[in-house]
N, C-alpha and C positions, 0 to 999 in steps of 0.2 A: 691871022692877025695877032700880033703880040699885045698883050694887055699891060697897061701900066696902072699902078695902084694910085688912088687919090691920096691926099695927105693923111687923112684919118686911117685909111687902110695901111698905108706905109708905116705909120706909127705903131699900129697893132702888129704888123709883120715884124718890126724890129723888137718890140717888147717880147713877142712870142719867141723869137730867135734867142733873146737873152735869157728868158726864164725857163724855157724847155731845154734842159741841159742833158737829156738822154738822147742818144742816137736812135734812129728808127729800129734797127735790129735789137739793140739793147732793151728798148721799151717792149718790143714784141716778145722777146724772151722773158722779160719780167712778167708780162701779162699772163704767161702760161703757168706761173708759180701758184702754189696754194696760198702763199702770203698775199699775193695780189688779189686773189679771189675772195679772201677772208674779210675784206674791209669795204666800207662804203654803204651808202643808202641804196636800197633796192626798191624800186617802185612796185606798187601792187600789180600782180599779174606778170611780173618779169622775173627772170632768174639770174640777172646780171646787174651789178651795181652801176650807178650812173658814172662813177669814176672809171670803172673798167671799160664801159662803152666809150667814154671819152678817150681813153688811152688808145683804143683801136682806131678812132678817128684821127688822133694825133699822129699815129704811125703813117696813115695815108697822107696826111697833110705834109709831113716831113719828107715824104717820097714824091711830092708834087713840085714841079718847077714853079717858081714864084709867079711867072707870067700866066700860069695855067690855073692858079687858085680860083675857086668859085666864090661867089658872095657867101654861100652857106659855109664854106671852109673858113673864110675870113671872120665870119660871125662866131664860129666855134673857137677860133684862135683868140678872139677877144674874151670869150667866156673863160677859156683856159687861163689867160693872163690874170683876170680878176680872181679866179679861184686860187691860183698859186699865191698871189699877193695877200689875199685874205687869210689863207691857211698858214703861210709862213709867219705871219704876224702873231700866230697863236702857238709858237714853238714852245714845247714843254721843256722843263729843266732836265738836266742830266743827259745820259747817253740816249740818243734818239734812233740809233741804227735799227733796232728791232721793235719799233713801236708802230701802232696802228696809224699814228700821225705821219710817220715817215712812209709807210706803205701806201697810204692814201695819196700823198704827194707824188710818189713814184707812178701811181696809176695815171696821174695827170701830166706825166713827162718830166717832173722835176725831182731830181735826187738830191735831197738836202745834205747828204753826207759828202757830196763832192765839194 
C-alpha cells in the first residue's frame, strides 16, 4: 500500500527537501571527518553529538522513498527543519567555511557555503 502524506507532513517534506542541501553520500562522507565529530552537544553518557546522530538519520531519510517514510522519520525531518532555520538565523560575520557554526549545520545536512 502506497502512503500519501497529509498536508502537514507534505509541508515538512517540502521544507526538508529545500533546506537539506547535501546529498546522502556527501553527508555520509562529511560525517566521517574530524571536523564533523568536533562540534555539537553531547548528552551525558553518550560519545556522539546530537547533530552527528541527526546526520546519520538524515542520510537514511534521504535514501528512503517518500511513500515509505515513517512517522518517526517525518518527525525528525520537522526537527531538522527547525534546527536549520534557527541556526542559519545566527550566521556569524565573515568567512564561515571553517567555523563550528558551518560544521554544525553540515551535520544537520545543510551546507551554508552552497
